[in-house]
C-alpha positions as CSV (number, residue, x, y, z in Angstrom):
1,X,0.0,0.0,0.0
2,X,1.5,3.4,-1.0
3,X,2.5,5.9,1.7
4,X,1.4,9.5,0.9
5,X,3.1,12.6,2.4
6,X,0.8,15.5,3.4
7,X,1.6,19.1,4.6
8,X,-0.8,21.5,6.3
9,X,-1.2,24.9,4.8
10,X,-2.1,26.5,8.1
11,X,0.4,25.1,10.7
12,X,3.0,23.5,8.5
13,X,2.5,20.1,10.1
14,X,3.8,17.3,7.9
15,X,2.5,13.7,8.2
16,X,2.4,10.5,6.2
17,X,-0.6,8.2,5.7
18,X,-0.8,4.7,4.2
19,X,-3.7,4.8,1.7
20,X,-4.9,2.8,-1.2
21,X,-4.6,4.4,-4.6
22,X,-8.4,4.5,-4.9
23,X,-8.9,6.2,-1.5
24,X,-9.7,9.9,-1.6
25,X,-6.9,12.2,-0.5
26,X,-6.9,13.7,3.1
27,X,-8.4,17.1,3.4
28,X,-7.8,18.2,7.0
29,X,-4.7,18.3,9.3
30,X,-5.0,16.0,12.3
31,X,-3.5,18.8,14.6
32,X,-5.3,22.0,13.6
33,X,-8.0,20.8,11.2
34,X,-6.5,23.1,8.5
35,X,-6.4,22.3,4.8
36,X,-3.7,19.9,3.7
37,X,-2.1,19.2,0.3
38,X,-0.3,16.1,-0.9
39,X,3.5,16.5,-1.2
40,X,4.9,15.0,-4.4
41,X,8.5,13.9,-4.1
42,X,10.8,13.2,-7.1
43,X,11.4,9.5,-7.5
44,X,14.8,8.1,-8.3
45,X,14.6,5.4,-10.9
46,X,17.1,3.2,-12.8
47,X,16.6,2.2,-16.3
48,X,17.7,-1.4,-16.8
49,X,17.6,-3.7,-19.7
50,X,17.9,-3.1,-23.4
51,X,16.2,-0.2,-25.2
52,X,17.6,2.6,-23.1
53,X,20.8,3.5,-25.1
54,X,21.2,5.7,-28.1
55,X,22.9,2.9,-30.0
56,X,19.9,0.6,-29.7
57,X,17.7,2.3,-32.2
58,X,20.1,4.0,-34.6
59,X,19.1,4.5,-38.2
60,X,20.8,2.5,-41.0
61,X,22.3,5.7,-42.4
62,X,24.3,6.1,-39.2
63,X,26.3,3.0,-39.9
64,X,26.9,3.9,-43.5
65,X,28.2,7.4,-42.6
66,X,30.5,5.9,-39.9
67,X,32.0,3.5,-42.4
68,X,32.5,6.3,-45.0
69,X,34.1,8.6,-42.4
70,X,36.4,6.1,-40.7
71,X,36.6,3.3,-43.2
72,X,36.3,0.8,-40.4
73,X,34.0,-2.2,-40.2
74,X,30.8,-2.3,-38.3
75,X,31.0,-2.9,-34.5
76,X,29.1,-6.2,-35.0
77,X,31.9,-7.4,-37.3
78,X,34.4,-6.6,-34.5
79,X,32.4,-8.8,-32.1
80,X,32.3,-11.6,-34.6
81,X,36.0,-11.5,-35.0
82,X,36.6,-11.5,-31.2
83,X,34.2,-14.5,-30.8
84,X,36.0,-16.4,-33.5
85,X,39.4,-15.8,-31.8
86,X,37.9,-16.9,-28.4
87,X,36.5,-20.0,-30.1
88,X,39.9,-20.9,-31.6
89,X,41.6,-20.4,-28.2
90,X,39.0,-22.4,-26.4
91,X,39.2,-25.2,-29.0
92,X,43.0,-25.7,-28.6
93,X,43.9,-27.7,-25.6
94,X,47.3,-25.9,-25.2
95,X,49.3,-29.1,-25.9
96,X,51.6,-29.4,-28.8
97,X,51.3,-32.4,-31.2
């Protein structure tokens, strides 16, 4: 159940209340019976997983321009080469024949 933070407009008293999302917000301060308002706090959040990086959804033109400017192969080709090298190293037992 969410905890909501309220602040009184009259006396400045701050308090928290556990309420369901469907419950109506509090209207009166428990100390002075003045009007209260719900305090909204910024929420820290972490974006995890794929889809949150600029490189995930680049256009095809980006890769073409990069190759034209640098004349280097695509990053995916670099990864393939590294995997092939690792595969060859893992495949050899380290003993000479």
